[in-house]
C-alpha positions in Angstrom: 32.7 155.1 -20.4 32.1 155.6 -16.7 30.3 158.6 -15.2 33.4 160.1 -13.7 35.5 160.0 -16.9 32.5 161.2 -18.9 32.0 164.2 -16.6 35.7 165.0 -16.7 35.7 165.0 -20.5 32.7 167.3 -20.5 34.4 169.8 -18.2 37.6 169.8 -20.2 35.8 170.2 -23.5 34.1 173.4 -22.1 37.2 175.2 -20.8 37.4 177.6 -23.7 33.8 178.9 -23.4 32.2 181.5 -21.3 31.2 180.6 -17.7 27.6 181.3 -18.1 27.3 179.2 -21.3 29.0 176.3 -19.7 26.7 176.4 -16.7 23.7 176.5 -19.0 25.0 173.6 -21.1 25.7 171.5 -18.1 22.3 172.2 -16.5 20.5 171.2 -19.8 22.4 167.9 -20.0 22.0 167.2 -16.3 19.1 164.9 -16.6 20.8 162.6 -19.2 23.9 162.5 -17.1 22.3 161.2 -14.0 19.9 158.7 -15.7 22.0 157.1 -18.3 25.6 156.0 -17.4 26.5 155.1 -21.0 25.6 158.4 -22.5 28.8 159.9 -23.9 27.4 162.3 -26.5 29.0 165.8 -27.0 27.7 168.4 -24.6 27.2 171.0 -27.3 25.2 168.7 -29.6 21.4 169.3 -29.6 19.4 166.6 -27.9 16.6 164.7 -29.5 14.0 165.2 -26.9 11.6 167.4 -28.9 11.2 170.7 -30.5 11.7 172.6 -27.2 15.1 171.1 -26.7 16.1 171.7 -30.3 15.2 175.4 -30.1 17.0 175.7 -26.8 20.2 174.3 -28.2 20.0 176.1 -31.5 19.7 179.4 -29.5 22.6 178.4 -27.3 24.8 177.5 -30.3 24.0 180.7 -32.2 24.9 183.2 -29.5 27.8 184.1 -27.3 29.9 181.0 -27.8 33.2 182.9 -28.2 36.6 181.6 -26.9 37.9 183.2 -23.8 41.4 184.7 -23.6 43.7 183.0 -21.2 46.2 184.6 -18.9 49.5 182.8 -18.8 50.1 183.4 -15.1 46.5 182.5 -14.0 44.1 181.1 -16.6 40.5 181.9 -16.3 38.8 178.8 -14.8 35.8 177.1 -16.2 32.5 177.7 -14.6 31.4 175.3 -11.9 28.1 173.6 -12.3 26.7 175.5 -9.3 28.4 178.9 -9.9 25.0 180.4 -11.0 23.0 178.8 -8.2 21.6 176.0 -10.5 19.7 173.4 -8.4 22.0 170.5 -9.2 22.8 167.8 -6.6 26.0 168.5 -4.8 28.8 166.0 -4.4 28.9 164.1 -1.2 25.2 163.3 -0.9 24.9 159.9 -2.5 27.9 157.8 -3.4 31.5 157.4 -2.3 32.5 157.9 -6.0 31.8 161.6 -5.4 35.3 161.9 -3.9 36.9 160.8 -7.1 34.6 163.1 -9.1 35.6 166.1 -6.9 39.3 165.2 -7.6 38.6 165.1 -11.4 36.9 168.5 -11.2 39.8 169.9 -9.2 42.2 168.8 -12.0 40.2 171.0 -14.5 40.5 174.2 -12.4 43.9 175.8 -12.8 45.9 176.9 -9.8 48.2 180.0 -9.6 51.5 179.4 -11.3 53.7 180.1 -8.2 56.8 178.4 -6.8 56.5 176.3 -3.7 52.7 176.2 -4.0 51.4 172.7 -3.3 47.9 171.2 -3.4 46.0 170.0 -0.4 46.8 166.3 0.1 44.2 163.8 -1.0 44.1 162.1 2.4 43.0 165.4 4.0 40.2 165.9 1.5 39.0 162.4 1.9 39.1 162.6 5.7 36.9 165.7 5.9 34.8 165.0 2.8 31.6 163.7 4.5 31.9 166.2 7.4 32.3 169.2 5.1 29.6 168.0 2.6 27.0 167.3 5.3 27.3 170.7 7.0 27.5 172.6 3.7 24.3 170.8 2.5 22.4 171.8 5.7 23.6 175.5 5.6 22.8 175.9 1.9 19.4 174.1 2.1 17.7 177.5 2.1 19.2 180.0 -0.4 17.9 183.5 -0.9 19.1 187.0 -1.7 18.9 188.1 1.9 21.1 185.2 3.1 23.6 186.3 0.5 23.5 189.9 1.7 23.9 188.8 5.4 26.8 186.6 4.4 28.6 189.5 2.6 27.8 191.8 5.6 29.4 189.5 8.2 32.3 188.9 5.8 32.9 192.6 5.6 32.7 193.1 9.4 35.5 190.5 9.9 37.7 191.7 7.0 41.4 191.7 7.7 41.8 195.3 6.3 39.9 196.7 9.3 42.4 195.2 11.8 45.3 196.7 9.8 43.9 200.2 9.8 42.5 200.4 13.4 45.9 200.6 15.2 46.6 203.9 13.4 43.2 205.3 14.5 43.8 204.2 18.1 47.2 205.8 18.3 45.8 209.0 16.8 43.0 209.0 19.4 45.5 208.5 22.3 44.5 204.9 23.2 48.1 203.7 23.2 47.6 200.5 25.2 44.9 199.2 23.0 46.7 200.3 19.9 49.8 198.4 21.1 47.9 195.2 21.8 46.1 195.4 18.4 49.4 196.0 16.6 50.9 192.8 18.2 47.7 190.9 17.2 47.7 192.1 13.6 51.5 191.6 13.1 51.1 188.0 14.0 47.8 187.6 12.2 49.2 189.1 9.0 52.2 186.8 9.1 50.6 183.5 10.3 47.4 183.7 8.2 49.3 184.3 4.9 51.7 181.3 5.2 49.1 178.6 4.4 47.4 180.9 1.9 50.6 181.4 -0.1 52.0 177.9 0.0 49.0 175.4 0.4 46.3 175.4 -2.3 42.8 174.1 -1.7 40.0 174.6 -4.3 37.0 176.5 -3.0 33.8 174.4 -2.6 31.9 175.9 -5.5 34.8 175.1 -7.9 34.4 171.3 -7.5 30.6 171.1 -7.3 30.5 170.8 -3.5 28.6 174.1 -2.8 26.5 176.7 -4.5 28.2 180.0 -5.1 26.0 182.8 -4.0 28.1 185.8 -5.0 30.9 186.8 -7.4 34.3 185.6 -6.1 36.9 186.8 -8.6 39.6 187.5 -6.0 38.6 184.3 -4.0 39.2 182.2 -7.1 42.9 183.3 -7.0 43.5 182.4 -3.3 43.4 179.2 -1.4 40.3 178.1 0.6 42.4 176.8 3.5 42.1 178.1 6.2 39.3 180.6 6.5 40.9 184.0 7.2 37.6 185.6 8.0 37.1 183.1 10.8 40.6 183.8 12.0 39.8 187.5 12.1 36.5 186.9 13.8 38.4 185.0 16.6 41.1 187.7 16.9 38.7 190.7 16.8 36.3 189.2 19.4 39.2 188.5 21.6 40.4 192.0 21.2 37.0 193.4 22.1 37.1 191.4 25.3 40.6 192.9 25.9 39.1 196.3 25.4 36.5 195.6 28.1 39.2 194.4 30.5 41.3 197.5 29.8 38.4 199.9 30.4 37.3 198.0 33.5 40.7 197.9 35.0 41.2 201.6 34.2 38.3 202.3 36.6 39.2 199.8 39.3 42.9 198.8 39.2 45.6 197.4 36.9 46.1 194.1 38.7 45.3 192.0 35.7 44.4 192.2 32.0 43.2 188.6 32.0 40.0 189.2 33.9 37.5 186.8 32.2 33.7 187.4 32.4 31.2 184.6 31.9 29.9 186.1 28.6 33.3 186.4 26.9 33.6 182.7 25.7 30.0 183.0 24.5 30.7 186.2 22.6 33.8 184.8 20.9 32.0 181.6 20.0 29.1 183.6 18.5 31.4 185.7 16.4 33.2 182.6 15.1 29.9 180.8 14.3 28.5 183.9 12.5 31.7 184.2 10.4 31.7 180.5 9.7 28.0 180.5 8.7 28.6 183.4 6.3 31.5 181.8 4.5 30.0 178.4 4.2 26.6 179.8 3.1 28.3 181.8 0.4 30.0 178.6 -0.9 33.5 179.9 -0.6 34.8 177.8 2.4 34.5 174.3 3.8 33.6 173.8 7.5 37.0 172.3 8.0 38.5 175.6 6.7 36.6 177.4 9.5 37.8 175.0 12.2 41.4 175.5 11.3 40.8 179.3 10.9 39.5 179.3 14.5 42.5 177.4 15.8 44.8 179.8 13.9 43.0 182.8 15.6 43.5 181.2 19.0 47.2 180.8 18.4 47.6 184.4 17.2 45.6 185.8 20.2 47.6 183.8 22.8 51.1 184.5 21.4 50.5 188.2 20.7 49.0 188.8 24.2 51.9 187.0 25.9 54.5 189.1 24.1 52.5 192.3 24.9 52.4 191.4 28.6 56.2 190.9 28.5 56.4 194.4 26.9 54.4 195.8 29.9 56.8 194.3 32.4 59.7 196.1 30.8 61.3 192.9 29.4 62.0 194.8 26.1 63.9 198.0 25.5 60.7 200.0 25.8 58.1 200.3 28.5 54.5 199.9 27.4 51.9 202.7 27.6 49.2 201.0 29.7 48.1 204.3 31.3 48.4 203.4 34.9 49.9 205.5 37.6 53.1 203.4 37.4 53.5 203.7 33.6 56.9 205.0 32.5 55.8 205.7 29.0 54.5 209.2 29.1 56.7 212.2 29.9 56.3 215.1 32.3 56.1 218.7 31.0 59.9 219.1 31.1 60.5 216.1 28.9 57.4 216.2 26.6 57.6 216.1 22.9 55.4 218.9 21.6 54.9 220.3 18.2 57.2 223.2 19.0 59.9 220.8 20.2 59.9 218.3 17.4 63.7 218.2 17.6 63.3 216.0 20.7 62.3 213.1 18.6 65.2 210.6 18.2 65.6 210.8 14.4 68.3 208.2 14.5 65.9 205.7 15.8 63.4 206.9 13.2 66.0 206.3 10.4 66.8 202.8 11.7 63.1 201.8 11.9 62.5 203.2 8.4 65.4 201.2 6.9 64.2 198.0 8.6 60.6 198.7 7.4 61.9 199.1 3.8 63.8 195.9 4.0 60.7 194.1 5.3 58.6 195.4 2.5 61.2 194.6 -0.1 61.3 191.0 1.2 57.5 190.7 1.5 56.8 191.8 -2.1 59.1 189.2 -3.6 57.6 186.1 -5.1 56.6 183.6 -3.8 56.3 185.5 -0.5 54.1 188.4 -1.6 52.9 189.2 1.9 51.0 192.3 2.8 52.8 195.3 4.4 49.7 197.4 5.0 49.7 200.1 7.7 51.3 198.5 10.7 54.9 199.4 10.2 54.3 203.2 10.6 52.6 202.4 13.9 55.6 200.4 15.2 58.0 203.3 14.2 55.7 205.8 15.9 55.8 203.9 19.1 59.6 203.5 19.1 60.2 207.2 18.5 57.3 209.0 20.3 56.4 206.6 23.2 59.7 205.1 24.2 61.8 207.3 26.6 64.5 204.6 26.8 65.4 205.0 23.2 65.5 208.8 23.4 67.9 209.2 26.3 70.1 212.3 26.2 73.2 212.7 28.4 72.1 214.6 31.5 68.7 215.3 30.2 66.7 212.1 30.5 64.4 210.7 27.9 61.7 212.4 25.9 58.2 211.1 24.9 54.7 212.3 24.4 52.7 213.5 27.4 49.6 211.7 28.5 46.8 212.2 25.9 43.4 213.7 26.6 41.4 211.5 24.2 39.3 214.1 22.4 36.4 212.5 20.6 36.9 214.4 17.4 40.4 212.8 16.9 38.5 209.7 15.7 37.3 211.6 12.7 40.8 212.7 11.8 42.2 209.2 12.2 39.4 207.6 10.1 39.8 210.2 7.4 43.6 209.8 7.0 43.4 206.0 7.1 40.5 206.0 4.6 42.4 208.2 2.1 45.5 206.1 2.5 43.6 202.8 2.1 42.0 204.2 -1.1 45.4 205.2 -2.5 46.8 201.7 -1.7 43.8 200.1 -3.4 44.0 202.2 -6.5 47.8 201.5 -6.9 47.6 197.8 -6.0 50.4 195.9 -7.7 52.0 199.0 -9.1 55.0 200.8 -7.7 54.8 198.8 -4.5 57.8 200.4 -2.8 57.0 204.0 -3.8 53.4 203.5 -2.6 54.5 202.1 0.7 57.0 204.9 1.3 54.4 207.6 0.6 51.8 205.9 2.9 54.5 205.2 5.5 55.5 208.9 5.9 52.0 210.2 5.7 50.8 208.0 8.5 53.8 208.4 10.6 53.9 212.2 10.5 50.1 212.4 10.9 50.3 210.5 14.2 53.4 212.5 15.4 52.0 216.0 14.5 48.5 215.3 15.8 49.6 213.8 19.1 52.2 216.5 19.8 49.6 219.2 19.2 48.7 221.0 22.4 45.0 220.2 22.1 45.8 216.5 22.4 47.7 216.8 25.6 46.0 216.2 28.9 
């Protein structure tokens, strides 16, 4: 029996056992597997190498070998040889046959039972095999607890949830131009980044013995490795920070351009992308090729969203944008301002239409196999259409109504972060349950929080 078929049989024979036990068994039989090609003995049989090995196997066979329950929708996968950080040689270092072994290990790991979900083509895996393995081997050459902590830290900084929550905080604080740009960015990021994740499956490196897993990855095991969404977010977030600099710089000088590029901006974006890529590869949850395509995806999102926002600024849409210059047609004067005492000036017909469209979008997005995120962007879009768009609130002989120019009080940040934090906690605790009811509750809370807070007299300049 060949090495590849022998290893495949060993993994398949261990599927019903606990992950930790499988990793221990595979590590104890590692030496025999790499030195004797004809060895086809059962993994769970005690070896005949001496009393120490007999006592090791007797202890293993007498404790904790209980079958695991399987979920029909997504079975619990077997443990990978390197899921516990065992110093076992990774695939891709020695022989070309490692490609075939990686394929056999991928066959052992189950994939989510979803319609229209296809596996990554073999030609793609073969094309990037040596490239991915060589870089992964270099980055995981030194493994320590602190490297794992730094990897998790950078992953958290570039989490997609931050981008979904920040537009609300910016709208509450009165930074409408920045909130609008980030809303465009996150709408396209939320849509584009989830398409390959939902319909194209690629096993994560640690699943197929191509990386050492340095942390628990229960959620990651249920999502595709391709592309790296953390790297996509790092690209978009760093681009947005450059946009923030341009916005603040132009606010002090002029509004001639929002595309003013400083020499340090490409370096800053590149550094964020490299840090995010390093963290994901070092943790063993992404291939280098995943990071490359994540960066390209982030570039597409940034360019398309900014072009559409610039069209919004020029008045190409039905609403003028609030970019806070002297020529902005977004904010109202005192006679046409929406204040807390004049809430009737809000166009509730537009609010109703936006709410119906939002419900339809959420209803479509929670359907399988779509199952896209709704998050907190739709209340921000509705807020902009009803509170910051005079063109949609025109009254015969009275003009249009909108919010007056804000004063940007510093303490509004605490209110925004508090509301969005409570809402995010509520969404997390009710994840997967009562999706529509949860969305409606969060939708109305966020919308009226923005409207009431911004129309309060203390927020008006």
